[in-house]
C-alpha positions in Angstrom: 126.7 177.2 129.9 127.2 178.6 126.8 126.2 175.6 124.6 122.5 175.5 125.9 122.5 179.4 124.9 123.5 178.8 121.6 121.4 176.1 121.3 118.4 178.2 121.8 120.4 180.6 119.7 120.3 178.1 116.7 116.8 177.1 116.9 115.6 181.2 117.2 117.6 180.9 113.7 115.6 177.8 112.5 112.6 178.8 113.5 113.1 183.1 111.6 114.1 181.1 108.5 111.0 178.8 108.5 108.8 182.2 108.9 110.2 183.9 105.9 109.6 180.5 104.4 106.3 180.5 105.0 105.6 184.4 104.8 106.9 183.8 101.1 104.8 180.8 100.1 101.4 182.9 101.4 102.3 186.1 99.7 102.7 184.4 96.7 100.4 181.9 96.0 98.4 183.8 93.7 101.1 184.1 91.6 101.1 181.8 88.7 103.1 184.2 86.0 106.5 184.5 86.0 108.7 187.7 85.2 108.3 185.9 81.1 104.9 185.8 81.1 105.1 182.8 81.6 102.4 180.6 83.0 105.5 178.6 85.8 103.7 179.0 89.3 105.5 180.3 92.6 106.5 177.1 94.2 106.3 176.6 97.8 109.2 176.5 100.0 109.9 173.9 102.2 112.9 175.0 105.3 114.1 171.3 106.0 116.4 170.8 109.9 119.5 169.0 110.4 121.1 168.3 113.7 123.5 170.0 115.2 125.2 173.4 113.8 128.1 172.6 111.1 129.5 176.5 111.4 130.9 175.9 114.9 131.1 172.1 115.3 128.5 171.9 118.1 126.6 168.5 117.6 123.6 170.2 119.8 120.8 172.8 118.9 120.0 172.8 114.9 120.3 174.7 111.4 118.7 174.9 108.2 119.6 171.7 105.8 118.4 173.4 102.3 115.1 174.9 101.3 112.8 172.5 99.2 110.8 173.6 96.2 107.3 172.1 96.1 107.5 170.4 92.7 104.0 170.1 92.2 101.0 172.7 91.2 97.6 172.3 90.8 95.7 172.3 87.5 92.6 174.9 87.2 89.9 174.4 84.1 90.1 178.2 82.6 89.7 177.9 79.0 90.1 182.3 77.9 93.1 182.3 79.8 95.9 183.2 77.6 98.2 180.8 78.8 96.0 177.8 79.1 97.6 174.3 77.4 96.1 172.6 75.1 93.5 171.1 76.6 92.3 174.4 78.3 94.3 174.3 81.7 96.1 176.9 83.2 99.0 175.9 86.1 98.5 177.0 89.6 101.0 177.2 93.3 100.5 175.1 95.5 99.6 176.0 98.9 97.4 175.4 100.8 97.0 179.3 103.1 94.8 176.7 105.8 98.2 174.6 106.3 100.3 177.0 106.0 98.9 179.1 108.7 99.3 176.0 110.8 103.0 175.7 109.8 103.1 180.0 110.7 101.1 179.0 114.0 103.9 175.8 114.8 106.6 178.3 114.4 105.8 180.6 116.6 105.7 178.4 119.7 108.9 176.9 119.0 110.2 180.1 118.2 108.9 181.4 121.8 110.0 178.5 123.5 113.5 178.6 122.4 113.3 182.3 123.8 112.2 180.9 126.9 114.9 179.0 127.3 117.5 181.3 126.3 115.9 183.6 129.2 116.2 180.5 131.8 120.1 179.6 130.7 120.4 183.3 131.0 118.8 183.3 134.3 121.3 180.3 135.6 124.6 182.2 134.4 123.6 184.8 136.5 122.6 183.1 139.7 126.0 180.7 139.0 128.2 184.1 138.5 126.4 185.9 142.1 127.8 182.6 143.5 131.0 182.4 142.5 131.6 186.2 143.4 
């Protein structure tokens, strides 16, 4: 029974990490210049899940396998920008706010589903304890 609760908890942790990455993507979508003043756009974060929980050898649930950085960017023609290249282009982020909002909605729904599953598990545990007493 505790395994079911661990499974829901692992889903909550994974979805929270994904939501943090989505929030960072949306917050930095206009960031095209790094700390050194170079044209180095913010790289979109992509959270990759994997089954199981390697920290507890639990084959159920999910964990964050890695957080990838999107290596793609867009080019915008701006011949007046001081950091333009020889063709007059500046690199900009490859973050689509609409897609990030869809991902955030999906993540939110998955988080809510994990909370509901944890509540049902908790209710079943309480009922089992009442039957034993």
